[in-house]
N, C-alpha and C positions, 0 to 999 in steps of 0.2 A: 673093768667096767662091764656092766650087764647090758643086755639088749634094750633095756628100758630107756626111753628118751631122757635127755639131760638138758639143763639150762646152759652149762658151761662146757667148753672144750679147751684143750691146751693149745691155744693159738700162738703163733710166733709173735714177737713184739711186745709192746707195752699195753697192759690192760688199763691201768689207772695212773694218770699224772696228777699229783697233789702237792703243790708247793715245790719243794726241791726233790720230792720222792718220785721215783719211777717204779711202779709195781708191775712186774711181769705177770703173764697169765699163770705161770707155774706158782708164783708166790700167792696169787689170788686163790688158787685151788687149795693151797696149804692153809691160808688164813681162814678160808671158808670152813674148813674142817675144824680148825681151832675154835672158832666161834660156835660151831655146832655142838661141840662138847660142853659148852657152857649154857646151851639152850635146853628147854624141857625136851625129854626124849620121847614123850608120848605123842603119837600121831594125832593131829588135829588140835594140839595145844595152842592156845592163842598167846602171842607175845607182842607187847607194845614196843614200838621204837619211838623214843621221844628225844630227839637230838637235832642239832644243826647239821647242815650238809657237811659230810666228811667221809674219809675212807671207811672208818669203822661202821658208819651207817650202812654201807653196802655189805660189809662182812656180816653184820648182824642179820640183815635181810636174807642173805644166801645161807647163813648158818641155820636160821629158822626153817627155811625151805628144805634144807638137807635132811632134817628130821621129820619131814612131812608135816611141819607145823604151819600155823596160820599167822602171818605178820599183820600187825595193826599199826600202821604209821599214824602218828599224831602230830598235828601242827605245833611246831615248837613255840609259837606265840600264843597258844591257847591259854585262857584264864584258868585259875584253879577250879571254879565251878564247871567249866567245860571238860577239864580232865576228869573231875569226879564223875560226871555223867557217863563218860566213856568207860571208866573203871567199873562202875556199877552195871553198865549195860553189857559189856563183853566179858567181864570177869577173867582177866588174863592170868596165865600161870606164871608169867615172868615179865620183867620190864628191862629193856636196854635204854640207858640214858647216858648223858655226858656229865662231867663234873659241874659244868656251868648250869645244868638244868636239874641236878639231883635234888636240890632243896625244894623246888617246885613240885617234883614228883612225890617227895616224902610228905609235904604238906597236903597234897591231894589225897594220898593214901590215908593219912590221918583223918581227914574230913570224910572220906568214903567209908572209914571203919574197916578196912581190909589190910591183910598182911601178905603182900605179894613180894617175892624176891626181886631185888633191884640189882642189875649188873651194870657196871661202869664201862663204857666203850673205851675210855682212856687207859684202862688197865691191860687191854689186850690188843689195841689197835696197832702198836708198833713194837710189841714185845718180840724178842728174838725167836725166830722160827725153830722149833725143835720137833715139829710134826714130821712124821714119815708117811702119813696118809693124806691123800688128796680127796677133796669132795667135788664131784662134778654136778651135784644137785639134780638127782633123778626126780621125776615127777609122774603123776597120773593125771590124765586130762580132767577127770571129774572131781579131783580134790580141790578144796577151797584153798586158795593161795593168799588172798588178802581180804581184809575188811577195811574199807576206806570210809571214814566218816566224812560225809559231805560237809564242807565248811559253811554252807547255807547262805544263798542269796535271798532266800525266802524266810529264813529264821529257824527252820526245823532240821536238825542234824540227824542223819540216818546212816546206819552202817551198811555200806554196799558190799555184798559178798561176791568176790570175783574168783573164778576157777582158773586153773592152769590152761584150760581150753580157751578161755577168754583171752588170756595173755598171749598164748601162742598164735591165735588167730590174728591178733594185732601185729605181732612181730613178722609173721609170714607175709602179711599184706604189703609191708613196706620193705621187705628184703628179698622174698622169693617171687611174689606175684608182680611187684613193681620194685625195681632196683634203686632204692634210695639209700638205705643203710648198707654199707659194704665194708670189707676189711681195709680199704684204702682211705676211709673217711673217719676221722676222730670227731667225737661229739663233745660239746661243752656241757658240763653240769652247772646250771645257773639257777634255775627255779627250785623252790623248796620241794624236797622229795616225798613229802607226805601226800602230795597230790599225784593222782595216777598218770597225768600227762607227762610231767618231767620224769617220773619214776620209770615209765615205760619207754619214753622217747630218748631220755638222756642217760639211762643206766641199763635197763634190761636188753633193749634191742641192740645197742652198739656192742655191749659185752658178748651177747650171743653170737653175733656175726663176725666178731673179731676185730672190729674197728677201734675199740678202746675209747676211753673217756678222759677228760681233763676237768678237774674240779676248780671252778672259780672261787676264790676266797670270799667274795661278796658280790653284790650287784652294783657296786660303785663303778663308774666308767673306767677309772684307772685300772681296777682289778680285771674288768672284762677285757680291756685292750691288751693287758699283759698276758692273760691266759690265751687270747686269740693268737698272739704273736708267738709265744713260747710253745704252745701246743699245736700250732699249725692246724687250727680247727677247720673241719670240713662242714660240720652241721651245728647250727645253734637252734635250740628249742626256746622260743620266746613268746611273750604275750603282746597284744597290740600296742600297749603303752611303751614297751621297750622299742618296738620298731618305729613308733611315732616319734619318740625322743631322738632316736638315731637319725631318722630322716630329717626332722626339723633342724637338728644341729648341722648336718651336712648342707642342707638347702640354704640355710642362712649364709654360710660361707660362699656358696655358689652365687647367690643373689648379690653378693657384695661386688662382683666384677661383671661388667657388661659382656665380656668375652665368654666366661664360664656360664653366664646366664643364657647366652645365645646357644652355646653347645648343648646345654641341658634341654632347651626348647627343641633343638634339632633332633636330639636322640629320642625325646619324648614323641616327636612327630613321626619319626621313622620306625620306632619300636624294633630296632635291630639289636639283639643281644651282643653280637660280635662287636658292633660299633660302640655300643655303650661300655663294654668292658675295656675296649681300647682307649676311649676318651677319658673314662674315669678309673683307669687302672690304678691310680694312686690311692683310691679309696680302698680297693681290695688289698693292696700291699700293706696299708696301715692295719688291716685286719688279719694279717698273717699270710696273705697270698694264696691260701688254700680253701677259703670259704666257698662252698658250692651251693648249699641250701640253707636258707633262712626259713625255719618252720614257725608258723604263727598259729597258736591255738588258745583255748581258754575263753575267748570271746571273739566277736566279729572284728576283723581288720577293715578299717575304712578303705574303700576302693582307691581313693586318691593316694593314700600311703603306699598301697600295693603297686600302683602305676609308677609312683615316684621312685621306689626302691628298684623296680625293674629298669627304669630309665638309667639308674646308676650302675646297672650291670649285675644286680643281685637278684637271684632267683628266689622268690618268696612262695613257698608252698603252704597253702592254707589247709587246715584240717578242721573237721567238725565232729563233735562227739560229746560225751558226757562221762562222768564217773561210772555210770551204770553200763557203759559199753567198753570199758577198759582201755582207752577211752574213745577209740575211733568209730565213726560211722562212715565218713567219707573223707577223701583227701585229694588234693590237686596232684595230677601227674606231671612230672618234670617237662614233658613235651606238650603239655596242654595247659599252660598257666594263663588264667584269665582273672585279673584282679577283681575282687568282690564275689568270686565264685569259690565254693568249698569243694569243687571237684566232683568226681564220681564216687558212688558207694564202694566200700571194700568188696572185692570180688566174691567173697563168701557170704555176703550180707544181702538181704532183701529190704528195700525201703519203699514204703507206701506213703502217699499223700492223701489224707482223709480230711475233707473239708478244710484244706489249707494247712493241716497239722501233720507233722512228720512222725511216722511209726516205723520201727525197725525190728527185724528178726534175723537171728543168725548166731554163730558160735561166739560172737563178741558180747552177747547180752548176758548180764549178771545172773547169778543164781537167785537173787532176791535181796531184800533188806533183812539184816540180822535181827531176830526177835521181833519182827514186824510184818506178819503175814497180811494184815489188812492193807498196809501201804503197798506191799508187793502186788496184791491183787488189783489195787487201784491203777497201777502203771503197766503191769504185764497181763494181757488178756488171755482168755482161754485158747486163743489161736496162736499164742506164743509171741505176739507182737508187743514191743515195748512202746508205750506212748511217751514221746520225748517232751512234749509241752512246747516245742519250738515250731515256728511257722516257716514254710518255705515252698519252693516249687522246682520242677525240673525244666531244663530247656530241651530243645529238640534232640540234642545229642546225649541226653541223660545226665547232664551236669546238674548239681544241686546248688540252689541259691537259698540263703537264709534271710527271711524278711523280718524276723523278730521273735521274741519269746511271748507266748500267749499270756503268761502271768505278768509280764512287764508292760504289755501294751496298755497305754492309757486310753480309755474310752470315755469321751465327753458325753454329756446328755444329748447332744445333737447327733450322736452315733459315730462321730469321727474317730478313727483309730490313729493313734500317734505312737510311733516308736521313739521313746525318749533318747535312745543312744544316738540317733541321727542328729537330733538337735544339739546334744552335748558335744558331739564332734565339731559341729559348726561353731559353737561358743568357744571351745578349747583352741580354735585356730587364732583367736585374738590373744596371742601369747604375750603381748606387751602388758596386758592387764589381768589375764586369767591364768591361774595355775592349774585349776581343775574345776569342773562344774557337774551339777546333777540337776535333772529336770523331773518334777513330780506334779501331780494333779493338785490344784488348789481350788476347791469348789468346782466351778465349771470352766476354769481357766488353767493356764500353766504357770508354774513358778519355777524359777531357777535359783539354786543355791550355788553361789560362786565363791571359790576360795581365791582371793586376790594374790597377785604376784608380790614378792617382797618389796619391790621398788615403790609400791604405792601404799604399803601397809602403815606408814607413819601418819597417814591422814585419818580423820575420824571415820566411823562407819557411815555416817550421813554423807560425808564428802566422797567416800569411795562409791557409795550407792549411786549418787548423782553422776559420778564419772562413768560408771559402768552403764548406766541408762543411756547416757549421751553417746558414748563411743562403742557400745556393744549392742544393747537391746534395740535402739532405734535403727541402726543400719541393718541388723539382723531381721527385725520385723518387717522392714521394707522389701525384703527379698523372698518372703514366704507367704503361703496362703494364710488368711485370717485365723483359721483354727489352730495353726502352728505357732502363732505369736506368743511370746513370753509376756505375760501381763503383770507379773509380780517378781520381785527380786529380794533375795536375802544374802547378806554378806556373812561368810563364816571364816573365822581365823583359826583354822585347824586343818586336819586331814579328813577327807570324806571316808566313810567306812567301806573297806574293801576286803575281799578274800586275799589269800596269799598269791593267788594267780591274777590278782588285780581286777576281779569282777566286782562291780559296785553292789553293795548290799542294800538294795532299795528298800527293804522292809525297815531299815533303821533311819531312813531319811525323815519321816514325820517327827520322830523323836529329836532328830538333829535340829529341826526348826526351833524347838524350845530353847536351844543354846545360842541361837543367833541373836545379834544385838540390834536387829533392824525392825523389830516389832515395837513401834513407838506409839505412845498415846498422844492425844492432841495437846496435852499439857507440856510436852517436850518442846513445842514450837511457839514462837511469837505469832499469834494469830493476827493477820492484817485486819484493820478495821474500816478501810475505805469502802464505800458502798458497792462499787463494781465487784470487788472480791466477794463480799457477803451475798450479793444477788446471784453470782455464778455458783458459789459454793452451795447455797440453799437449793438452787435448781437441780444441780447434779445429785445432791444428797437425796432429794425427793424422788427424782427419776430412777436412780439406781439403788436407792435404799441402802446407802453406805455412808460411812463417816468420811469426810473429805479433809485431807491435810494440805497445808500450804505447799508442800513439796511434791504432791501427787502429780503424776503425769496422766493425761486424759486416757491414754491407751494402756500403757504398761502397768499403771496402778489402779485406775478406776474402771478399766475394761469396757470402755465404750465400744459397742459393736457398730456395724454399718448403719443400722436404723437409728441408733442413739446419736450418731454423729450428724445425720440429717436433721434430727430434731434439735440438736444443740446448735447447728448452723442457723436454723430458722429462729431459734430463741435469741441468739446473738443479734441477728438482723432485726427482729421485731422489737427487742428490748433496748438495743443501743444504736440502731440504725447503721450497723457496720457489717458489710458483706465480707465473708471470709471462706475460702475454699478449704477442703479437708487437709490438703498438704500444709497449708499455712497454719491451720488449727493445731496440727500435731507437731509442728516445729517448735512450739514452746516447751521448755523443759519441765514446767510445772504450772499448776493453776494460778499461782501468784504472778508469774510472768505474763500469762494470758490476761489476767485481770488488769495488770499495769498497762499493757498495750491497749486494752479496751478503754481504760480511763483516759489515756492520752489521745485516742483517735475517735472516740464515740461521737455521734451526732446528737444523741439525746438519751434519756433514761425513761423507759415506759414499760413496766412489767405487765406481761400478759401471757396467757397460755399459747402453746404452739398452734398456729392456724393451719391444720392439715387441709382444710377446705381450700385455702388459698394456694397451697402447693399443688393439690390435685387438679384444681381448676385453672392453673397457670396456663397461659397461651401455649398450646402444643402444636401449632401449625408447622413448626420446624422439626417435629418429632416424627421420624419415619418408622412405620411398622413393617414387619416381615411380610413377604408375599404369600398368596394362597394358591398353590398349584393344585391341579386336579389329582395329581398323583398321590396326594395325602389321603384322599378317600379310598383309592385303590389299595394303598399300603395297609390302611386300617382294616379294610374288609378281608384282605388276605390274612392279616394277623389274627382276625377273629376266627376264621375257619381253622387255622393251625392251632390256635389256643383251645378251641372247643374239642379238637381231636386229642391234643396232648395233655392239657390241664383240666379238661372237662369244664371249661369256663362257662359260667352262667351268671346272669344278672337279674336282680329283682328291684322293684320300686321305680321303674322308669316313668311311671305315671306321676311321680313326685317332682319331675322336672317342669318348672313353669314354662308356659308357652308364650310367645310374643313379648318376651322381656329378657334382657341380658341376665346372666347367672354367673355366680362364682362357685365353681365346684371345689370344695375343700375336703381333701382326702387324707387318711393316714397313709404312711409311706413304708412299704415292706420290701419292694423289689425294684430292680432296674426296669421291669416291664410295666410298672404301675400306670404310667401315663397312657400307654396303649390299652391296658385293661379297661381304664375308665372310658376311653373313647370307643371301644369295640362295639358296644350295643347302641350307640347313638346313631340317628339316621343321617343320611348324607348331608342334608341342609345344615343340621346342627354341627356336624364335623367340620364343614367348611368355615363356620363362623366361631369355632372354638380355638382359643390360643393356649399354648403352654407357657409356663414361666420356669426357665432353667438357669442354673448357676453357670457362670462363665467357665468354671473349672471343668465342667462336663462337655464344653463345646470349645475344644482347643485347636484341633488341626483344621486345615483349610476346607477339607471335604465336609466335615461335620458342620462347620460354620455355614458352608454353602447350603447344605440341606436344611439347616435351621432357618436360614433367611428366606427359604422358599416354601416352608411348611408351618407357618403360624407359630414359630418358637421365638418368644421374647427372651433374649439372653440377659440375665442380670449383670450389670456392670458393677463389680464390687467396689470400684473406686468412685463411682458416681451413681448411687442407688436412686437418687432423686430422678434421674432420667428414666430409670427402669419403672419407677412408680408412675411417672407421667405417661409412659407407653401403655401401662396396664389401664390407667384411667381413660386414656384415649380409646382403647379397645372397647371398654364398657360403655363409654358415652356414645359410641357408634352402634350400640345395640348388640354387641357380640359378647361371647363368653370367655372366661379364663379358667384354667385348671391350675390350682395351687396346692402344693403339699406344705402345709403350715409348719410341720416339724423341721423343714429345711434340709433334711437328709433321710436316707433309709434307716430304719431301726436296726440296732445291732443285735438285740435279744428278743425281738418280737413284741416288746412293750411299746406303748406310746411315749414319745418325748414331748416336751413342752411346746405348745403351739405359739409361733411368732404372730404378731398382731397386724402384719401388713395387709392381709386379706380383710381383717376387721375394719381397718381404717378406710379401705376402698368401699366396703359394703355400707358403712354408716354414712360416709360423706356423699356417696352417689345414690344412696337408697336402693341398693342392689340386693336381691335375695341370695342367700347362701344355701347351696344344697350339700349337706354333709354326706360324705361317701365312706362306707366302711368296706375295706378290702380284707378278706380273710383267705388264708391258705397260701398267699403269695410268698410269705416268709419261709414257709416249709418248702415251697417249690423252687425258689430262687433267691435265697438270702444273700447278703453281701459276702458271706463266707464261701459261697458256692460258685464254682466256675461253670459247671454244666447243670442246666435246670433239671430238677427232679420231677417225675410224673405225679404231681400231687394236685388235687382239685382246688380250683380258685373260684371264689364268689365275689361279685361286686354288688353292693347294696346301696342304692340311691335312697337316702333317708328324706323325710319330709323337709321341705324348704323352710329356712329360718329367716325371718325379717327382723332386723335389729330395731329395738325400741329407742325412742328419742333419749330417754334417760340413761341408757346403757353406755358405759365407757368402752373404749377399744379392748382393754384387757378383759372386761367382763364378756364381751362378745366372743373373743378368742377362747376364753375359758369355757363358755357354754357349748361351743361347737366341739371342743375337745371332750367335754363330759358326755355329750350326745354320742359321739363315736365310741368312747370308752364303755358307755353303758351297753351299746349294741354289741360290742366285742365280748363283754361279760355274758350277755344273754345268749349269744351264738355258741359260746363254750358250754353253757349249761344245757343247751339243746343237743 
């Protein structure tokens, strides 16, 4: 051997366990040389590996590298068009495949119009060794070792070029810098090797350090358990769904006995690994007794699963990375395991957080995308940092937490950001009914696609849908904020589209909706004809501008928001003489049940429009307003001084504020400081009599609630918005002002969202002028993506007061104010 660095050494012991075969490191070196003689001899020649996991897959890889060639692993489940694309893109000099997959390769070659030599792994995998030469696989750091075609969660497959430097940086991080892989721990080969995570974690790293590997025949539980026991496995590389399945199976058995349930609770409370391993030693024995590390990668592992496995005495090491980093960026240290955290960055890597997004630079970062310089330039900047597209943050000890993927985050028109994976995990916990689920945006609401468990599949789609609404969506929706509620549901009798590492391919979900059987027309149902149903149906249809079906639920199908529910309650009361709170209203499974209840218990039928005047002018003697402490003025004036210095805050149009009359300030919403920006230039007397309107989700802890109660902040009660509206009307009737942000939330992209009509109702019914306010610069200074305010100029413009006309509707008033602010926004950009 020369002084050149090598991938393999002649370690003692077994290199590969596969079925009944035990392959020593010496045999591995001989077989690697044998396969190298069948590979292209030219340096840099590209060779495709298209085969199921097996010994020969590994020999083919090492043989390619021995000749300084480039391996191109391809997903064995790829379609013919996908294989054709790769053939045309990388133009390989040779292909290694198995007898099982040879026909697919030959068909792809025919369609691609290329004549590439095809080598069968089966011909050389177990042939008798006659070689006298060993191959230790020497390498040069800068040589390209792999082209990994991303399986695509977004739809576009790209060839990721990885160098030997990238590979060695990963191996050194988990063997030399942090001692995870070692000669005493054998690793299981379980996941498909075309992906860089199992390739590096379950083949390259353990073979390099001398620990050896054991190949599981399949991902069936019986094969996994047999490999664990026979191979005395020390490390498993898995994906979150594997660990979720394992944990749920064990937990069900634990929950069946009060004694084991108590022991689990105790171990979870104490979080002592020694105690957990003693109490649940039978779990480890069934898994071979040597299992030391459960490595989770490929996607985020839910924190609850991590805690649960740790409670069982299993150390779960989470990693974070991507194909473009071969694959690691950060990983959990064995002595610092925190469920939900992906650990600290690799020692040789620099990680930056820029506006919430993760950027990485180091020897793990790819060379680029093959034949795609434009895409390479889009993700690797001139400073060498790779833009990951993932969102995250560091804690005080430098640990990294992932909060979502920027391309997967759902952004509703109200600016709310939703990580669908969080919701999917909660839905998947209803294991009695749900096999798997996916959440996607449906207009301005969320829809769930649910694959039902086999035990309920004998029912019709309609019956399953109603069952899921009753037992899953309703209890789920009661536990989350309104914007996270699932408003629509589709039943899918199939498997959701996933990559081989179990990542959900979200770009395929909209197409999947076309295959579901839950998109029904009104003709599918027998339409009730009794008058109560028809009146309720016509009202909802007119208010929401939607088609109403007899089986629709008010919230999960018709998406009634908090203001809609108040209107609907008032409608039911005025039309049928029937009082009903929101909880009772939403307890009905569908519109038909509600109408039947109304028909049985109504006092009369008298159709009329909602009387908002009656609601606003309802006796409010019992309604308590927040106090007005003098500290509010002091805080506001200090904030003004600081903002003038830091943001160069200025205000115009103060003369447009009417004197001696209450006012509704209606402003666009760009930053967390907007309320204080609006108040900053008001005089002391106006500040004291001006109230804020804030969502209860922003006023959670006791201290913030206390401050709000003493400084003119009316907290919106999301479960009883009627009380909130009565408080606002009481403020205005007392001759005081209110500040409202009609968008309901801060903008996500700097643009205006649709204005809600609450302020318009108050303005028209109480004849109160509206002062539109245009805030500019606050988004650039302190957007929702920013943790530390930027030093950008902010301007507040008080526009001419608007007095609603008698003939205007609430919607028209809201629209006019929005258009006024939008027009000023456009003018300010032009100036």
